[in-house]
Backbone bond lengths (Angstrom), bond angles and torsions (degrees), N, CA, C in turn:
res aa  C-N    CA-C-N  psi(-1)  N-CA   C-N-CA  omega(-1)  CA-C   N-CA-C  phi
1 X - - - 1.473 - - 1.525 109.03 -
2 X 1.295 117.94 131.70 1.460 121.24 -179.25 1.511 110.07 -90.12
3 X 1.319 115.80 146.15 1.465 120.88 179.15 1.514 108.69 -92.12
4 X 1.304 116.85 128.61 1.455 120.96 -179.05 1.513 109.69 -76.95
5 X 1.319 117.28 126.06 1.451 121.38 -179.74 1.514 109.92 -74.67
6 X 1.321 115.72 135.36 1.462 120.44 -179.38 1.528 109.26 -66.07
7 X 1.314 116.93 122.46 1.452 120.66 -172.36 1.510 114.09 -85.23
8 X 1.338 115.65 165.07 1.453 121.40 177.59 1.519 111.23 -116.98
9 X 1.345 118.30 19.07 1.456 119.53 -176.98 1.516 108.72 60.80
10 X 1.336 116.97 -144.07 1.467 119.31 172.75 1.519 108.62 -65.76
11 X 1.334 113.65 -37.90 1.443 121.93 171.17 1.499 116.89 43.45
12 X 1.333 115.39 -126.82 1.444 121.53 -168.26 1.512 113.33 -68.19
13 X 1.320 116.59 -39.54 1.462 118.26 -178.60 1.525 110.55 -64.57
14 X 1.328 116.02 -35.37 1.469 119.78 178.63 1.517 110.69 -69.50
15 X 1.321 116.07 -38.55 1.458 120.02 -177.39 1.522 111.67 -69.34
16 X 1.325 116.01 -35.95 1.458 119.79 -175.25 1.524 113.00 -96.60
17 X 1.337 115.33 2.30 1.470 121.46 176.85 1.525 111.26 50.64
18 X 1.336 117.99 -112.09 1.466 119.84 -175.03 1.531 112.35 -86.20
19 X 1.336 117.49 1.45 1.456 119.36 177.88 1.525 109.02 -78.40
20 X 1.331 119.12 154.01 1.463 120.32 175.97 1.514 109.54 -64.66
21 X 1.327 117.81 141.04 1.460 120.07 -178.05 1.515 110.79 -69.03
22 X 1.323 116.09 149.04 1.460 121.59 -179.72 1.514 109.80 -64.25
23 X 1.338 116.85 -38.13 1.465 119.45 177.81 1.529 110.33 -54.98
24 X 1.337 116.02 -43.14 1.457 119.74 -179.55 1.520 111.48 -65.78
25 X 1.340 115.45 -42.10 1.459 119.37 179.32 1.521 111.20 -61.17
26 X 1.329 116.02 -44.39 1.453 120.88 -176.50 1.520 111.47 -70.56
27 X 1.325 116.49 -36.19 1.459 119.98 -174.43 1.531 113.68 -86.87
28 X 1.320 116.50 -4.99 1.464 118.41 178.10 1.529 110.27 -66.04
29 X 1.320 115.28 153.82 1.451 119.34 175.41 1.525 109.32 -66.80
30 X 1.323 115.89 155.93 1.461 121.13 -176.27 1.521 112.75 -53.06
31 X 1.345 117.45 -43.04 1.453 119.61 -175.61 1.533 111.80 -71.36
32 X 1.363 116.46 -22.18 1.459 120.00 179.86 1.530 111.61 -81.95
33 X 1.321 116.85 -31.12 1.459 118.43 -174.22 1.530 112.73 -106.80
34 X 1.328 117.00 0.14 1.457 120.53 -173.68 1.523 111.79 -54.10
35 X 1.328 116.68 -40.82 1.449 119.38 -178.14 1.518 113.15 -70.82
36 X 1.319 118.13 -18.08 1.467 121.91 -179.05 1.523 112.07 -90.00
37 X 1.324 116.64 -17.17 1.458 120.84 -179.18 1.522 109.81 -90.25
38 X 1.331 114.52 132.04 1.459 120.81 175.82 1.524 108.77 -115.95
39 X 1.322 115.88 153.77 1.462 119.87 175.46 1.529 107.09 -104.71
40 X 1.332 115.11 112.39 1.462 122.24 -172.94 1.530 109.96 -107.04
41 X 1.326 115.98 136.24 1.461 120.62 176.90 1.527 109.99 -62.73
42 X 1.325 116.37 134.77 1.465 120.57 179.70 1.524 111.26 -61.87
43 X 1.342 116.36 -26.54 1.471 119.62 -179.97 1.524 111.66 -70.54
44 X 1.317 117.09 -17.42 1.468 120.93 -178.59 1.532 112.59 -99.79
45 X 1.330 116.05 9.91 1.469 120.69 -177.58 1.532 109.39 -114.88
46 X 1.319 115.98 138.33 1.468 120.65 175.88 1.519 109.32 -128.85
47 X 1.321 115.22 151.55 1.465 120.87 179.30 1.514 109.79 -76.82
48 X 1.320 114.93 155.23 1.464 120.85 177.16 1.523 109.03 -77.80
49 X 1.338 117.73 130.63 1.467 121.09 -174.59 1.514 112.63 -62.54
50 X 1.331 117.40 -42.47 1.469 120.43 -177.24 1.519 111.73 -98.89
51 X 1.318 116.21 37.78 1.472 121.29 175.71 1.522 109.46 -56.79
52 X 1.349 118.24 132.99 1.468 120.06 -178.62 1.520 113.61 -56.64
53 X 1.335 117.11 -39.67 1.462 119.86 -179.68 1.518 109.17 -84.00
54 X 1.348 115.61 121.49 1.463 120.80 -178.56 1.521 112.29 -95.92
55 X 1.317 116.96 -26.16 1.459 120.98 -177.00 1.521 110.37 -121.73
56 X 1.313 115.79 136.72 1.458 121.62 174.97 1.522 107.86 -123.12
57 X 1.330 116.31 126.33 1.460 119.82 -179.68 1.528 109.80 -67.32
58 X 1.334 114.75 126.78 1.465 119.83 -178.44 1.521 111.66 -61.12
59 X 1.330 116.03 -38.51 1.466 119.36 -179.13 1.519 111.02 -64.63
60 X 1.352 116.03 -38.06 1.463 120.80 179.56 1.524 110.72 -66.69
61 X 1.335 117.26 -42.39 1.457 122.08 178.26 1.532 110.13 -63.77
62 X 1.338 115.38 -40.96 1.465 120.28 179.89 1.529 110.90 -62.75
63 X 1.322 117.01 -44.14 1.469 121.32 178.86 1.529 110.71 -61.28
64 X 1.343 115.50 -44.52 1.467 119.65 179.93 1.527 109.99 -64.99
65 X 1.327 116.97 -38.35 1.453 121.72 179.05 1.534 111.12 -61.56
66 X 1.323 116.17 -43.14 1.471 120.60 178.22 1.526 111.49 -62.43
67 X 1.335 115.48 -39.12 1.463 120.65 178.33 1.523 110.70 -65.46
68 X 1.334 115.63 -41.29 1.466 120.60 -179.31 1.526 111.00 -65.00
69 X 1.324 116.37 -36.01 1.470 119.85 178.03 1.532 110.99 -60.20
70 X 1.334 115.38 -34.12 1.472 120.27 -177.57 1.522 111.59 -87.77
71 X 1.343 116.83 -47.02 1.466 120.76 -171.15 1.527 114.21 -107.88
72 X 1.324 117.40 -10.84 1.455 119.88 -174.89 1.521 111.03 80.71
73 X 1.313 116.78 -179.10 1.473 121.80 177.77 1.523 107.51 -86.13
74 X 1.323 115.76 106.55 1.467 120.84 -174.12 1.529 111.63 -73.90
75 X 1.331 116.70 -39.17 1.461 120.61 -177.17 1.519 110.53 -112.62
76 X 1.316 118.99 125.20 1.469 121.09 -177.73 1.524 111.93 -65.49
77 X 1.323 114.48 150.41 1.460 119.05 175.15 1.525 108.35 -86.08
78 X 1.316 117.45 166.45 1.462 122.61 -179.55 1.517 109.39 -107.37
79 X 1.334 116.59 128.51 1.460 122.25 -177.74 1.517 110.86 -129.19
80 X 1.320 115.01 164.83 1.465 120.32 166.48 1.527 107.20 -137.72
81 X 1.326 116.27 150.20 1.454 120.91 179.73 1.516 108.71 -77.08
82 X 1.324 116.65 129.19 1.464 120.81 178.07 1.518 108.19 -140.31
83 X 1.327 115.30 112.74 1.457 122.33 -173.88 1.527 108.52 58.12
84 X 1.329 116.38 -126.32 1.462 118.60 -179.60 1.521 112.36 -101.09
85 X 1.344 116.86 15.20 1.458 122.11 -179.64 1.528 109.77 -126.14
86 X 1.323 114.98 172.40 1.462 121.68 172.09 1.531 107.82 -109.30
87 X 1.325 116.91 132.22 1.462 121.57 179.93 1.529 109.36 -103.73
88 X 1.332 115.15 137.89 1.461 120.07 -178.27 1.530 110.52 -74.96
89 X 1.323 116.08 126.48 1.468 121.63 171.29 1.523 108.79 -91.16
90 X 1.308 115.64 -47.07 1.465 120.99 -179.63 1.529 108.81 -151.21
91 X 1.333 115.04 137.76 1.461 119.78 177.40 1.511 114.58 114.46
92 X 1.339 116.91 27.00 1.471 118.80 -177.56 1.526 112.21 -64.19
93 X 1.338 117.48 -32.71 1.467 119.26 177.84 1.523 110.83 -62.47
94 X 1.339 116.30 -43.90 1.466 120.14 178.17 1.523 110.99 -64.05
95 X 1.330 116.58 -37.84 1.463 121.65 177.83 1.532 110.78 -62.66
96 X 1.341 116.18 -48.67 1.468 120.44 -179.71 1.530 111.44 -63.96
97 X 1.326 115.51 -42.32 1.464 120.07 -179.32 1.530 110.73 -66.18
98 X 1.320 116.69 -35.27 1.466 120.65 179.26 1.528 110.94 -67.32
99 X 1.334 115.83 -38.54 1.466 119.30 176.78 1.524 109.97 -64.96
100 X 1.347 115.40 -40.54 1.457 120.14 179.36 1.530 110.69 -65.02
101 X 1.331 116.54 -30.96 1.459 121.86 179.08 1.529 112.15 -83.53
102 X 1.358 115.49 2.62 1.475 122.48 178.07 1.532 113.67 63.72
103 X 1.339 115.74 31.03 1.469 118.84 173.26 1.527 109.23 -73.05
104 X 1.295 116.71 155.29 1.460 121.17 177.60 1.523 111.97 -96.17
105 X 1.331 116.34 -30.05 1.458 120.13 -179.50 1.527 110.37 -143.44
106 X 1.328 115.04 166.21 1.461 120.13 -175.87 1.522 109.52 -140.12
107 X 1.339 118.48 142.52 1.468 119.56 176.67 1.526 110.31 -68.71
108 X 1.327 115.02 137.65 1.466 118.80 -176.76 1.514 110.96 -148.88
109 X 1.328 115.08 152.71 1.459 122.40 170.30 1.522 106.05 -107.06
110 X 1.324 116.68 121.44 1.467 120.72 -177.86 1.527 108.71 -97.80
111 X 1.327 114.94 120.49 1.467 120.41 -178.18 1.521 111.10 -108.94
112 X 1.300 115.81 151.40 1.459 122.01 172.85 1.523 106.68 -95.25
113 X 1.337 115.87 88.68 1.466 120.41 -172.90 1.523 111.22 -122.65
114 X 1.327 115.62 142.93 1.468 121.53 177.99 1.528 109.53 -81.97
115 X 1.357 115.72 169.80 1.466 120.76 -176.76 1.520 112.32 -56.36
116 X 1.332 117.11 -44.14 1.466 120.18 -178.27 1.520 110.57 -64.87
117 X 1.319 116.66 -41.21 1.459 120.37 179.02 1.521 110.80 -63.77
118 X 1.345 115.45 -42.08 1.465 120.51 -179.50 1.523 110.79 -63.10
119 X 1.339 116.82 -44.42 1.464 120.68 -178.97 1.523 110.64 -61.74
120 X 1.317 116.42 -44.68 1.459 120.39 -179.03 1.526 111.51 -67.88
121 X 1.328 115.56 -42.33 1.461 119.29 -179.28 1.521 111.82 -64.63
122 X 1.341 116.59 -38.99 1.466 120.47 178.92 1.521 110.32 -63.40
123 X 1.326 115.57 -41.30 1.459 119.74 179.12 1.523 110.99 -66.27
124 X 1.327 116.73 -46.75 1.464 120.95 -179.71 1.523 110.90 -59.80
125 X 1.325 116.04 -44.28 1.463 120.00 -178.44 1.521 111.01 -60.52
126 X 1.325 115.93 -41.92 1.463 119.45 179.78 1.514 112.21 -68.75
127 X 1.326 116.87 -44.13 1.459 120.67 -178.04 1.527 110.50 -64.45
128 X 1.317 116.26 -44.56 1.455 120.38 -174.69 1.522 113.09 -75.90
129 X 1.331 117.45 -27.10 1.455 118.35 -171.11 1.511 115.13 -118.75
130 X 1.346 119.38 -24.29 1.454 119.31 -174.41 1.525 113.88 -121.57
131 X 1.300 118.39 -15.93 1.465 121.77 -178.19 1.524 111.91 61.75
132 X 1.321 115.92 88.06 1.456 121.41 173.51 1.517 109.05 -60.39
133 X 1.339 117.35 152.45 1.459 117.07 172.80 1.528 107.32 -69.97
134 X 1.341 118.47 161.16 1.473 121.22 -172.15 1.520 114.77 -54.30
135 X 1.333 117.00 -37.96 1.470 119.69 -177.57 1.517 111.22 -76.35
136 X 1.327 118.43 -39.56 1.461 120.64 174.88 1.525 110.14 -57.92
137 X 1.328 115.57 -41.57 1.460 120.74 179.72 1.527 110.96 -65.02
138 X 1.338 116.53 -45.16 1.465 120.87 -179.80 1.523 111.10 -62.14
139 X 1.321 116.78 -44.36 1.468 121.22 -179.81 1.523 110.70 -64.75
140 X 1.334 116.05 -39.33 1.463 119.86 178.67 1.533 110.81 -62.73
141 X 1.334 116.91 -44.04 1.469 120.83 177.35 1.534 110.32 -60.37
142 X 1.329 115.51 -46.25 1.469 120.88 -178.18 1.528 110.42 -60.97
143 X 1.334 117.05 -44.39 1.458 120.60 -179.49 1.525 111.89 -64.96
144 X 1.333 116.12 -41.26 1.465 119.39 178.77 1.526 111.27 -61.42
145 X 1.323 115.89 -44.00 1.463 120.17 -178.63 1.526 111.25 -65.50
146 X 1.328 115.96 -40.93 1.467 119.57 -178.10 1.530 111.61 -74.70
147 X 1.329 116.64 -43.72 1.462 120.36 -175.59 1.522 112.78 -68.45
148 X 1.351 116.04 -34.51 1.454 118.82 -174.21 1.526 113.15 -119.04
149 X 1.349 115.61 16.75 1.465 121.63 174.09 1.529 112.16 52.79
150 X 1.332 115.12 49.15 1.465 120.73 -179.94 1.524 110.45 -98.15
151 X 1.326 116.37 144.53 1.450 121.24 171.29 1.520 108.77 -87.53
152 X 1.331 115.79 163.76 1.462 119.50 -177.05 1.529 112.00 -59.84
153 X 1.332 117.03 -41.30 1.458 118.79 -178.41 1.534 111.41 -68.71
154 X 1.339 117.25 -32.34 1.462 120.68 177.30 1.527 110.83 -67.98
155 X 1.320 115.46 -43.26 1.462 120.08 178.35 1.528 110.18 -64.81
156 X 1.325 116.07 -43.04 1.469 120.80 -179.95 1.524 111.38 -59.10
157 X 1.336 116.51 -43.49 1.461 120.87 -179.19 1.524 110.87 -66.04
158 X 1.326 115.84 -38.07 1.462 120.84 -177.54 1.520 112.27 -65.94
159 X 1.335 116.86 -43.27 1.467 119.06 -174.19 1.530 112.96 -99.56
160 X 1.322 117.10 3.35 1.464 119.38 174.62 1.510 114.46 76.72
161 X 1.331 116.84 30.48 1.465 121.44 176.27 1.525 108.65 -116.49
162 X 1.334 116.45 161.75 1.464 119.14 175.54 1.522 109.22 -78.13
163 X 1.331 115.14 157.50 1.463 118.98 178.82 1.529 110.54 -63.07
164 X 1.332 117.00 -37.42 1.465 120.09 -179.31 1.532 110.29 -64.83
165 X 1.330 116.68 -33.62 1.468 120.08 177.88 1.529 109.75 -64.29
166 X 1.324 116.84 -44.33 1.466 121.71 178.12 1.523 110.13 -62.02
167 X 1.336 116.15 -46.01 1.470 121.32 -178.92 1.522 110.85 -59.41
168 X 1.328 116.58 -48.11 1.467 120.74 -179.27 1.527 111.95 -64.28
169 X 1.317 115.57 -36.10 1.458 119.61 178.25 1.530 110.98 -65.07
170 X 1.321 116.63 -46.07 1.471 121.28 -179.40 1.528 111.65 -65.11
171 X 1.333 116.89 -32.05 1.466 120.69 -179.22 1.526 112.15 -62.39
172 X 1.331 117.31 -25.62 1.468 120.37 179.70 1.526 111.59 -59.60
173 X 1.333 116.32 -27.00 1.461 120.46 -179.41 1.521 112.22 -74.01
174 X 1.342 117.18 -6.16 1.469 121.48 176.09 1.524 112.27 -87.70
175 X 1.327 116.38 -6.28 1.460 120.23 178.36 1.525 110.08 -69.07
176 X 1.330 116.28 162.40 1.461 120.27 173.57 1.530 108.82 -58.40
177 X 1.333 116.52 144.92 1.462 120.08 -175.19 1.524 112.02 -58.13
178 X 1.337 117.13 -33.81 1.462 119.55 179.23 1.533 111.22 -66.03
179 X 1.330 116.72 -36.52 1.466 120.90 177.90 1.531 109.48 -70.41
180 X 1.342 116.13 -38.75 1.462 120.46 176.35 1.527 110.14 -58.40
181 X 1.330 116.25 -41.61 1.470 120.41 178.65 1.527 111.50 -62.82
182 X 1.343 116.38 -39.13 1.475 120.15 178.22 1.536 110.41 -61.58
183 X 1.345 115.79 -41.26 1.463 120.45 178.83 1.527 110.66 -66.63
184 X 1.318 115.26 -42.65 1.465 120.59 -178.69 1.528 111.22 -61.83
185 X 1.338 115.05 -39.13 1.464 120.01 -177.52 1.527 113.15 -84.35
186 X 1.349 116.61 -1.04 1.449 119.91 177.95 1.515 114.62 82.10
187 X 1.342 117.26 10.76 1.466 120.27 179.19 1.530 111.05 -78.62
188 X 1.325 116.34 -24.00 1.462 122.76 174.70 1.526 108.49 -125.79
189 X 1.338 116.11 152.00 1.463 120.11 177.96 1.526 110.12 -92.43
190 X 1.321 115.12 168.06 1.459 120.05 176.47 1.528 110.25 -60.47
191 X 1.340 116.81 -36.62 1.465 120.73 178.19 1.514 111.29 -61.36
192 X 1.331 117.08 -42.80 1.465 120.80 176.52 1.529 110.26 -60.31
193 X 1.341 115.57 -43.47 1.457 119.99 -178.31 1.515 112.43 -60.94
194 X 1.329 116.53 -43.23 1.469 120.72 179.61 1.527 111.21 -61.60
195 X 1.339 116.14 -41.15 1.462 120.23 -178.92 1.532 110.17 -68.60
196 X 1.334 117.24 -40.40 1.468 121.19 -178.92 1.523 112.75 -64.95
197 X 1.335 116.92 -21.20 1.468 120.12 176.39 1.523 111.67 -62.39
198 X 1.337 116.54 -18.95 1.466 120.88 178.31 1.513 112.97 -69.89
199 X 1.333 117.30 -14.26 1.466 121.71 178.02 1.518 108.60 -100.33
200 X 1.304 117.08 114.13 1.462 121.00 -177.25 1.527 111.88 -79.51
201 X 1.332 116.75 -32.58 1.461 120.45 179.58 1.534 109.56 -70.94
202 X 1.340 117.23 115.76 1.460 121.30 -174.17 1.529 112.41 -64.07
203 X 1.336 117.05 -36.70 1.464 119.91 179.47 1.528 110.54 -63.47
204 X 1.338 116.72 -46.21 1.470 121.28 178.73 1.528 110.43 -64.84
205 X 1.320 115.82 -34.67 1.469 122.00 178.89 1.534 110.29 -61.57
206 X 1.325 115.26 -46.91 1.467 120.90 -179.22 1.531 111.01 -67.54
207 X 1.317 116.67 -41.33 1.471 120.61 179.98 1.523 111.44 -59.72
208 X 1.346 115.95 -44.18 1.462 119.23 179.37 1.530 110.65 -69.11
209 X 1.322 117.15 -37.13 1.468 120.90 178.30 1.528 110.34 -59.66
210 X 1.320 116.57 -43.12 1.466 120.89 179.13 1.526 110.54 -64.09
211 X 1.339 115.79 -38.78 1.467 119.95 -179.79 1.530 110.71 -67.51
212 X 1.332 116.62 -36.77 1.469 120.68 177.43 1.530 109.85 -59.92
213 X 1.329 115.40 -45.40 1.461 120.68 -178.12 1.528 111.01 -66.93
214 X 1.344 115.59 -42.93 1.470 119.82 -176.62 1.522 112.46 -69.14
215 X 1.337 116.84 -37.38 1.471 120.28 -173.79 1.527 113.56 -104.35
216 X 1.333 116.89 -7.19 1.457 119.84 179.18 1.515 113.90 71.28
217 X 1.335 117.56 33.57 1.468 121.09 179.07 1.530 110.92 -60.89
218 X 1.342 117.03 134.56 1.464 119.34 174.42 1.530 109.23 -82.32
219 X 1.325 116.33 176.55 1.463 120.91 -175.04 1.522 111.72 -63.83
220 X 1.339 117.02 -40.87 1.473 120.45 -179.75 1.530 111.02 -61.94
221 X 1.326 116.37 -44.89 1.467 120.48 178.69 1.528 110.84 -65.80
222 X 1.333 115.92 -34.33 1.466 120.21 178.10 1.524 110.49 -64.60
223 X 1.325 116.69 -38.39 1.469 120.64 177.80 1.521 110.54 -58.98
224 X 1.340 116.44 -41.81 1.470 120.76 179.01 1.525 110.66 -64.96
225 X 1.332 116.14 -40.34 1.464 120.11 179.71 1.519 111.14 -66.18
226 X 1.320 117.07 -37.39 1.465 120.91 178.42 1.527 110.09 -64.82
227 X 1.332 116.82 -39.26 1.468 120.69 176.98 1.520 110.76 -60.00
228 X 1.340 116.23 -42.85 1.462 120.74 179.64 1.532 111.21 -63.31
229 X 1.327 115.74 -42.92 1.463 120.25 179.72 1.523 110.44 -62.05
230 X 1.329 116.32 -42.31 1.463 120.41 -179.60 1.524 111.64 -68.33
231 X 1.337 116.69 -37.30 1.459 120.57 177.15 1.530 110.81 -64.56
232 X 1.331 115.49 -45.40 1.470 119.94 178.33 1.520 110.80 -61.19
233 X 1.329 116.12 -38.32 1.461 121.04 179.55 1.526 110.61 -65.54
234 X 1.353 116.51 -41.47 1.462 120.75 179.40 1.517 111.50 -64.49
235 X 1.346 115.76 -41.90 1.466 120.47 178.98 1.525 110.26 -62.76
236 X 1.322 115.50 -44.13 1.458 120.91 179.54 1.518 111.22 -62.27
237 X 1.349 116.06 -41.10 1.465 120.82 -179.98 1.521 110.96 -65.51
238 X 1.351 116.34 -40.37 1.463 120.34 179.01 1.521 110.86 -64.23
239 X 1.334 116.05 -40.18 1.467 120.33 179.21 1.517 110.73 -63.03
240 X 1.348 114.99 -43.16 1.455 119.09 179.96 1.516 110.55 -64.03
241 X 1.349 115.62 -39.49 1.462 120.49 -179.26 1.527 110.99 -66.71
242 X 1.357 115.04 -42.73 1.464 119.53 -178.16 1.526 111.20 -69.79
243 X 1.340 115.86 -27.50 1.465 119.58 -178.83 1.519 112.87 -84.88
244 X 1.307 116.53 -8.87 1.456 120.12 -179.78 1.526 108.95 -74.56
245 X 1.329 116.43 121.14 1.466 120.67 -173.17 1.515 112.21 -94.60
246 X 1.328 113.80 148.11 1.443 121.10 174.72 1.523 108.99 -65.56
247 X 1.330 116.51 146.87 1.475 120.24 -178.51 1.530 111.48 -60.50
248 X 1.345 116.81 -29.35 1.466 120.58 178.35 1.526 110.83 -64.95
249 X 1.351 116.50 -42.20 1.462 121.30 179.08 1.523 110.56 -66.97
250 X 1.332 116.12 -40.96 1.470 120.48 178.36 1.527 110.07 -60.50
251 X 1.328 116.04 -41.03 1.466 120.81 179.85 1.533 111.10 -64.22
252 X 1.353 116.59 -40.94 1.469 120.46 177.60 1.529 110.69 -63.42
253 X 1.317 116.52 -42.20 1.468 120.64 178.42 1.525 110.52 -58.38
254 X 1.328 116.09 -44.80 1.461 120.51 -178.22 1.540 111.09 -64.35
255 X 1.348 116.40 -37.66 1.467 119.88 177.90 1.529 111.03 -65.25
256 X 1.342 116.65 -43.19 1.472 121.06 178.81 1.523 111.45 -65.57
257 X 1.325 116.46 -37.53 1.471 120.53 178.43 1.525 110.37 -63.01
258 X 1.350 115.19 -43.47 1.466 118.78 179.15 1.528 110.81 -65.98
259 X 1.333 117.05 -38.13 1.475 121.17 -178.10 1.525 111.90 -71.67
260 X 1.347 116.07 -44.06 1.467 120.17 -174.68 1.524 113.60 -91.89
261 X 1.320 116.74 -15.98 1.458 119.86 179.30 1.508 113.80 69.05
262 X 1.331 118.39 29.38 1.468 122.38 178.23 1.523 109.50 -154.26
263 X 1.323 116.90 171.39 1.461 120.63 -177.80 1.522 111.06 -71.78
264 X 1.349 115.52 134.06 1.462 121.87 179.29 1.526 108.49 -129.50
265 X 1.336 116.50 136.17 1.461 120.96 179.31 1.517 109.93 -126.68
266 X 1.356 116.04 123.79 1.464 121.28 177.63 1.525 108.60 -103.40
267 X 1.336 116.75 126.59 1.458 121.84 178.71 1.516 109.14 -117.43
268 X 1.345 116.54 124.88 1.459 120.89 -179.46 1.521 110.49 -96.67
269 X 1.337 116.28 141.62 1.458 122.00 174.11 1.508 109.19 -123.82
270 X 1.338 117.41 -179.40 1.467 120.56 179.36 1.524 111.52 -66.12
271 X 1.363 116.83 -42.15 1.466 120.57 -176.36 1.523 113.05 -119.76
272 X 1.312 116.16 -17.00 1.462 119.08 179.13 1.516 110.16 -149.35
273 X 1.327 114.83 161.99 1.455 119.58 179.97 1.519 110.47 -128.47
274 X 1.328 115.55 -174.94 1.460 119.45 -177.30 1.521 109.36 -146.63
275 X 1.362 114.19 139.08 1.461 120.10 174.90 1.520 108.18 -113.23
276 X 1.336 116.64 123.80 1.462 121.13 177.93 1.530 108.59 -112.19
277 X 1.354 115.34 122.70 1.457 121.19 179.29 1.525 108.23 -117.57
278 X 1.309 117.17 124.66 1.461 120.61 -177.93 1.529 111.21 -91.66
279 X 1.331 115.47 143.33 1.466 120.30 171.23 1.513 107.90 -137.70
280 X 1.342 116.74 158.78 1.454 119.86 -168.72 1.535 114.18 -123.85
281 X 1.341 115.26 0.89 1.476 119.47 176.04 1.519 108.42 -166.35
282 X 1.330 116.19 169.63 1.466 119.40 178.21 1.517 110.36 -62.79
283 X 1.322 116.01 -38.63 1.474 119.83 179.56 1.523 110.69 -65.02
284 X 1.367 115.47 -38.67 1.461 119.90 179.78 1.527 110.04 -65.78
285 X 1.347 116.61 -38.79 1.466 121.03 178.88 1.524 109.73 -64.97
286 X 1.337 116.91 -41.74 1.468 120.70 179.70 1.526 110.48 -63.25
287 X 1.336 115.70 -40.86 1.469 120.49 179.46 1.522 110.88 -61.31
288 X 1.336 116.96 -45.25 1.473 121.80 -179.10 1.530 109.28 -65.63
289 X 1.324 115.97 -40.98 1.458 120.70 -179.75 1.523 111.37 -60.03
290 X 1.320 116.09 -42.35 1.468 120.50 179.96 1.522 111.30 -65.63
291 X 1.335 116.93 -37.48 1.471 120.33 178.33 1.535 110.14 -63.99
292 X 1.328 116.35 -41.47 1.462 120.41 -175.90 1.539 112.13 -75.26
293 X 1.300 119.16 -24.92 1.456 121.25 -175.09 1.543 113.03 -101.53
294 X 1.311 116.92 3.17 1.463 118.75 178.61 1.530 110.11 -112.11
């Protein structure tokens, strides 16, 4: 049985137009790509400021650093020349790990890439190889669309995802900021986030998110809890609607209050209604009785 390679859609070849695709450069045999690989001093390399991945696990970098000490950097990083430095397009983890391993230089492929190409390539590299957390991914999609005026279907085609996947990812940014933080920190999964979007009330959304974290609710159980929250909300809304009085009834209540000198409540039903008159002592009851019987 053959294993299907995870695709990149139009991906890199589309982004680089007539340039050789990065996948091809990376996958070439050593003797075929040797002339394209340069060894660049780590002191001449800088990270990209708007790199999609904002957090790198120290333990992961340490493990990679230990591997590099033994085996070296097996796969070159991708750079572009910018001013008098080289800017990282893809491979910041390898760059950081190499510095930690006290290397002086690192193998790299230097590309002549524009800002839009660099942004897309950095995102693709992270998605395909490192798995951004759900919020990092959503923010990266949002920035790409805004910075380069891309539509969802254009972005989806470029990075090899479905349009619905892009849409669902972007929707996570509509969650309450506290819930977004839980997702960013890994306390909630993307599945939890999608289900919590079903709760429009932000306070209820946060309360359930906290309960998920405290009790370890899985996504299926969270779906059931969201249904309960929505049902309770509907019941509450119906009660509020049914309790809302017509202005005519409110006016009658006010007239009775002025006449009787006490609180009066009129309740309407489908076939019958109810008048509630409050009194606060035997004397008060006698006073009201005399008003009603004269």
